Residue, then its C-alpha position, 0 to 999 in steps of 0.5 A: m500500500r505504501k509503495f502504491l501511495i508513493a507511486l501515486v504521489i510521484l505520478v501526480v507530481l510528474l503530471v503537474v510538472i508536465d502540465r506547467a511545462g506545457l503551459a509555459i511553452a504555450e504562453r511563450q508561443i502565443g506571445t511570440r505570435v502576438q509580437s510578430a502579428y503586431g510588430l511589437p518591440a518586445r514579446p508581450g506577457v501572456s498568462v493562460r488561466g485555469f488549472p489543469f492546463l492539459t485538459q484545456v488543451a485536450s478540448g481546444q477551449y481555454q477559460e481565459i488568456d491575459v495579454t500584457i503589452k508594455t508599449a505599442s503604437g495606435g493611430g500614430v499615438q504611443l500607448h503604454d501598459i496595454q492590458a487585455r483579457f480574452t475569454g471563450v478562447h479556442a486554439s488547436l494544439s498545433l497553434l500552441l506549439g507554434q505550428g500551423s497558419g491559423s489564429v488563436t480566437a476569442a469570443h469576448a475581449t476587454g482591455t485598457a491602455l494608457i495614453p500619456y499626457a505628452q502624447v495628447e499635448r503634441r496635438l494641442p497648440k504650443g505652450i498648452t499643457l494638460a493636468a489631472h485634477g481628481s477625475t477631471l482634466q484641465v488645460a492651461g497655458n498662454t495663447p495669442l488671445g491670452a492665458i487660459r485655464t479650463t476643464v477639458s471634455l473627453g469623448v469617444t468617436k469612431t475615429g478616436i478620442s475627442v478633446s475639447a475645451a471652451a476658452l476665451g470665447t472660442r472652442l478648442s477641439y482636437m482628435i486623438p486618432v486612437g479608435q482601436l487598440p492592438l489585438h482588435l480591441t475597439v475603444t469604448g471609453v476614456h477616463v482621467a488618471a494621474a499619468g494620462l488618459v486611460v482608455s477602455a476597449t472591447g472586442h468580440n470574436v477576435a483573432l488575437t494572434s492575427a493583425 
């Protein structure tokens, strides 16, 4: 009986080791494919959730895959700290091993990304700066018409994020051309943070390893 229990423990340990090794290989391969598909400067971080991993491989269905991209370009704007979560993911074993020409697909996706204020200020008149004041955004600076300091209105359109403010009897209005993030995520919202604008995005039936 004792020998049986020892053998059983060893078997369980081996299965866990194999499961974790397979997980590490899959995460690396997905990261490599995402990097190649979107021309990223570095391989993104990938986490395949759920345990055990091998049972998900057997079914070709995965509970959740999280992708983290440090920097990427969208609409000519540098995006930072892109966090994406994919659920209802389907991928064959060959894709996870870096073989085949298909794509890892997901039924649903959500994500966020940071647009530093310096990226927004590039599109404003020279001398105009942005700063967060709690949950609101203010614009300040000197213009040919005089000094301004006013609250900025933010919005999301099909072509990007609108930035507008009323000052000195005129309305300043500019567009940040970020309507879509990498990984096929469409921008749906924006809010103010200390370091920049945080955009939220969603996607449906997306191929996350295909640009």
